[in-house]
C-alpha positions in Angstrom: 41.1 -11.3 19.0 38.1 -9.7 20.6 34.3 -10.5 20.3 33.7 -7.2 18.3 36.4 -7.8 15.9 35.5 -11.6 15.4 31.9 -10.6 15.0 32.9 -8.1 11.9 35.2 -10.7 10.4 32.2 -13.1 10.7 30.0 -11.3 9.0 32.2 -9.6 6.3 33.4 -12.9 5.2 30.0 -14.4 4.6 29.3 -11.4 2.5 32.3 -11.2 0.2 33.5 -13.3 -2.7 37.1 -13.1 -1.5 37.0 -14.0 2.3 40.5 -14.7 2.5 41.3 -11.0 1.7 39.2 -9.8 4.8 41.5 -8.1 7.3 40.4 -6.1 10.6 42.3 -4.1 12.9 41.1 -3.3 16.3 42.4 0.0 18.0 41.4 1.5 21.4 41.6 5.4 22.1 39.5 7.8 24.3 36.5 7.6 22.0 36.4 3.9 22.0 36.8 1.1 20.0 37.6 1.4 16.2 37.8 -1.5 14.0 39.3 -1.0 10.5 38.2 -3.1 7.7 40.0 -3.9 4.5 38.5 -6.2 1.9 39.5 -6.9 -1.8 38.6 -4.0 -4.1 36.0 -6.5 -5.9 34.1 -6.9 -2.7 33.4 -3.2 -1.7 30.1 -2.8 -3.2 28.9 -6.1 -1.4 30.1 -4.6 1.9 28.9 -0.7 1.3 25.5 -2.0 -0.2 22.9 -0.1 -2.1 23.2 3.6 -0.9 25.2 2.2 2.0 22.5 0.0 3.6 24.9 -3.0 4.1 27.6 -0.9 5.9 25.2 1.0 8.0 23.5 -2.2 9.3 27.0 -3.8 10.0 27.6 -0.7 12.1 24.5 -0.8 13.9 24.8 -4.6 14.7 28.5 -3.7 16.0 26.9 -0.9 18.0 24.8 -3.5 19.7 27.9 -5.7 20.2 29.6 -2.9 21.8 26.8 -2.0 23.8 26.6 -5.5 25.6 30.3 -5.1 26.4 29.8 -1.4 27.8 32.0 -0.1 24.9 31.7 2.2 22.0 32.5 0.4 18.7 32.9 2.3 15.4 33.6 0.6 12.1 36.2 2.4 9.3 35.9 0.7 5.7 39.3 1.4 4.0 38.8 2.1 0.2 41.2 -0.6 -1.4 44.4 0.4 -3.0 43.6 1.1 -6.9 40.0 1.1 -6.6 38.0 3.7 -8.7 34.8 5.1 -7.3 32.2 5.9 -9.8 30.6 9.2 -10.2 27.9 9.5 -7.7 24.4 9.2 -9.6 22.1 12.0 -9.2 18.3 11.8 -9.5 17.6 10.7 -13.0 16.2 13.9 -14.9 14.9 11.7 -17.7 12.2 10.2 -15.4 9.0 11.0 -17.3 6.5 10.2 -14.1 6.8 12.0 -10.9 8.0 10.0 -7.9 5.1 8.3 -6.1 4.4 8.2 -2.6 3.9 4.8 -0.4 0.3 5.8 0.0 -0.1 6.4 -4.2 1.5 2.7 -4.6 -0.8 1.2 -2.3 -3.8 2.8 -3.6 -2.7 1.7 -7.2 -2.5 -2.0 -5.8 -6.0 -2.0 -4.1 -7.5 -0.2 -7.2 
């Protein structure tokens, strides 16, 4: 197993409730290295994270590992069989207050 694949497995197994279900596959083509990740359906939320933040962070770290080895490394997360993706939430329309900028929030704290 290559270092990039080991890295993905190590990180993902540390995040999920079912580490035994974590499987990776590494392929190489003209575009570089592709690591395909399979996890238990119950663990998908932990791997994707809020608004995809966790998956994005794993991909960023994986690019660093690849750059160290002069390789372009990408991660594909397979959707588990039988998983049901919830409807994507749109901006809440029942919000009574307009969104605040970070400057407004900081000013509110300093008052």
